[in-house]
C-alpha positions in Angstrom: -0.2 0.4 -0.1 1.5 3.7 -0.7 1.1 6.0 2.4 0.9 9.5 1.1 0.8 12.8 3.2 -0.5 16.0 1.7 0.3 19.1 3.9 -2.1 21.9 2.8 -4.0 25.0 5.6 -6.7 25.3 2.4 -9.5 22.8 3.2 -11.1 22.7 -0.1 -7.4 22.0 -1.6 -6.1 19.8 1.0 -9.9 18.0 -0.1 -9.1 18.0 -3.8 -5.4 17.0 -3.5 -6.5 13.7 -1.5 -8.6 13.0 -3.7 -6.4 13.1 -6.8 -4.3 11.1 -4.4 -6.8 8.1 -3.7 -7.5 7.9 -7.5 -4.0 7.1 -8.5 -4.5 3.2 -7.2 -6.3 1.2 -5.6 -3.9 0.8 -2.8 -3.3 4.4 -1.7 -4.4 5.5 1.5 -4.0 9.2 1.7 -3.5 10.7 5.6 -3.6 15.3 5.5 -2.3 18.0 7.4 -3.3 21.4 8.1 -0.1 22.0 10.1 3.6 22.2 9.5 3.5 20.8 12.9 1.3 18.3 12.2 3.0 17.0 9.2 6.3 16.8 11.0 4.4 14.6 14.0 2.8 12.5 11.2 6.3 11.9 10.0 8.0 11.7 13.3 5.4 9.2 13.7 7.6 6.5 11.8 4.5 5.6 9.3 6.9 5.4 6.6 5.2 7.4 3.9 6.1 7.0 0.0 5.3 11.3 -0.8 4.8 14.1 0.9 2.9 16.7 -1.3 3.5 20.2 0.5 1.5 23.8 0.2 4.3 26.4 -0.2 2.3 29.1 1.0 1.8 27.3 4.6 1.6 29.5 7.4 5.0 30.3 9.8 6.8 29.4 6.7 8.3 32.3 4.6 9.9 31.1 1.4 11.3 27.6 0.6 11.7 27.3 4.8 8.5 24.8 4.6 10.2 23.2 2.6 13.7 22.9 4.5 11.2 21.5 7.6 9.6 18.9 5.6 12.8 17.8 4.1 14.7 17.7 7.5 12.2 15.2 8.9 11.8 13.1 6.2 14.8 12.9 4.1 14.8 10.0 2.4 11.0 10.3 0.6 9.7 12.2 -2.2 8.4 16.1 -1.6 6.4 17.4 -4.5 5.6 21.4 -4.3 2.0 23.1 -4.9 2.3 26.4 -5.1 0.2 29.3 -6.3 3.5 30.7 -7.5 4.6 29.6 -10.7 7.9 32.3 -10.7 11.2 30.3 -11.8 13.0 31.9 -9.3 11.3 30.1 -6.6 10.7 26.6 -8.6 14.4 26.5 -8.9 15.3 27.0 -5.3 13.3 24.0 -4.5 14.9 21.7 -6.7 18.4 22.6 -5.2 17.2 21.6 -2.2 16.1 18.0 -3.4 12.8 18.2 -3.9 11.1 15.7 -6.6 8.6 17.7 -8.2 7.0 21.4 -8.5 3.2 21.7 -9.7 1.3 24.8 -9.9 -1.9 24.8 -8.0 -3.3 26.0 -11.5 -2.3 22.6 -13.5 -5.3 20.9 -14.5 -6.2 17.7 -12.3 -4.7 14.9 -15.2 -1.4 16.8 -15.0 -1.2 16.5 -11.6 -2.7 12.8 -11.3 0.3 12.0 -13.7 2.9 13.8 -11.8 2.1 12.4 -8.7 2.7 8.5 -10.5 5.4 9.6 -11.6 7.0 10.8 -9.1 6.2 7.8 -7.0 7.8 5.5 -9.6 10.9 7.2 -8.8 10.4 10.1 -11.7 10.7 14.0 -11.3 8.2 16.5 -12.6 9.3 20.2 -12.5 8.2 23.1 -15.6 11.0 23.1 -18.4 11.5 26.1 -18.3 12.4 26.0 -14.7 14.5 23.9 -15.1 16.5 25.4 -17.5 16.8 28.0 -15.0 18.0 26.1 -12.4 20.1 24.4 -14.7 21.9 28.1 -15.7 22.7 28.6 -12.2 23.9 25.1 -11.2 27.4 24.1 -10.1 29.0 21.6 -12.8 30.2 18.3 -11.2 34.2 18.5 -11.4 35.7 15.9 -13.9 36.6 14.0 -11.0 33.4 13.2 -10.1 32.6 11.7 -13.1 35.6 10.3 -13.9 34.9 8.1 -11.0 31.1 7.1 -12.2 31.3 3.6 -13.8 29.9 2.5 -17.8 26.5 1.5 -16.2 26.1 4.5 -13.9 26.8 6.9 -16.1 24.4 5.0 -18.7 21.8 5.6 -15.2 22.7 9.1 -15.5 21.9 9.7 -18.8 18.5 8.3 -18.6 17.4 10.2 -15.0 18.1 13.4 -17.2 15.6 11.9 -19.6 13.7 12.3 -17.1 13.0 8.5 -16.9 11.4 6.6 -13.9 13.2 3.8 -11.9 10.7 1.4 -13.6 11.6 2.1 -16.9 15.6 2.4 -16.4 15.2 -0.9 -15.4 13.4 -2.5 -18.2 15.4 0.1 -20.6 19.1 -1.7 -19.1 16.8 -5.1 -18.1 18.4 -4.6 -14.6 16.3 -5.0 -11.6 13.9 -2.3 -9.8 16.5 -2.2 -6.7 19.8 -2.6 -8.9 19.0 0.6 -10.2 17.8 2.0 -6.7 21.9 1.3 -5.8 23.1 2.8 -9.0 21.5 5.8 -8.2 22.5 6.1 -4.5 26.3 5.8 -6.0 25.5 8.2 -8.2 24.6 10.7 -5.8 27.2 9.6 -3.5 29.8 10.2 -6.3 28.6 14.0 -7.6 28.3 14.8 -4.0 24.4 15.5 -4.5 21.5 15.0 -1.9 18.5 14.3 -4.5 17.6 12.7 -7.5 16.4 16.4 -9.1 20.3 17.5 -8.4 21.5 14.4 -10.5 19.2 15.0 -13.5 20.4 19.0 -13.6 24.3 17.8 -13.6 22.8 14.6 -16.2 21.4 17.6 -18.3 24.8 19.2 -18.5 26.3 16.8 -19.4 24.3 16.5 -22.2 23.7 19.4 -23.3 26.1 20.3 -26.4 29.1 22.8 -25.9 28.1 26.7 -26.8 30.6 27.6 -29.7 32.1 31.2 -30.4 30.3 33.1 -32.4 32.6 33.5 -35.8 34.1 37.1 -36.3 
């Protein structure tokens, strides 16, 4: 059974998100929290959530501080942000903090549902322009870090950069889902990043064509 925690202080929108989560599959249990304190208590109870859906504008949180609060409590749990804002700078900040997705509240229900599924399968979801902005502001991996990756890890990193979930990576490489997780953990450690989203940014940078100087 998949366990999802929805954190939002607006009852109507929180309930709407919970309904979308419930429709993802037959064995999905959704818990709701209306404050960061309540969310912290639930995460600390040891229930082991598979996904945390967090409203960026929670009371008592400024900017992305709410993200930091939840990430500190759920270090290994994918976190997806929902927000009334679609400011690329805010999205880029959230990406650098290691969230697995960012969804504007104006997004259609079908888009939100598909994003949740993708993230639960081990993927990520970010608006394209925000991802490009975060890429521009990120630090490239050192040559030594890249050289430390094995050939298989480089292949997994490339597929991560294409936004493919663990299940698809396992299928394409004919390896188990657990083996994919092991490779990704090694990639994060060697690149000295803390999240899949940051690894994707590095993958995109590595795969990007070199910029040529304009001819005179």
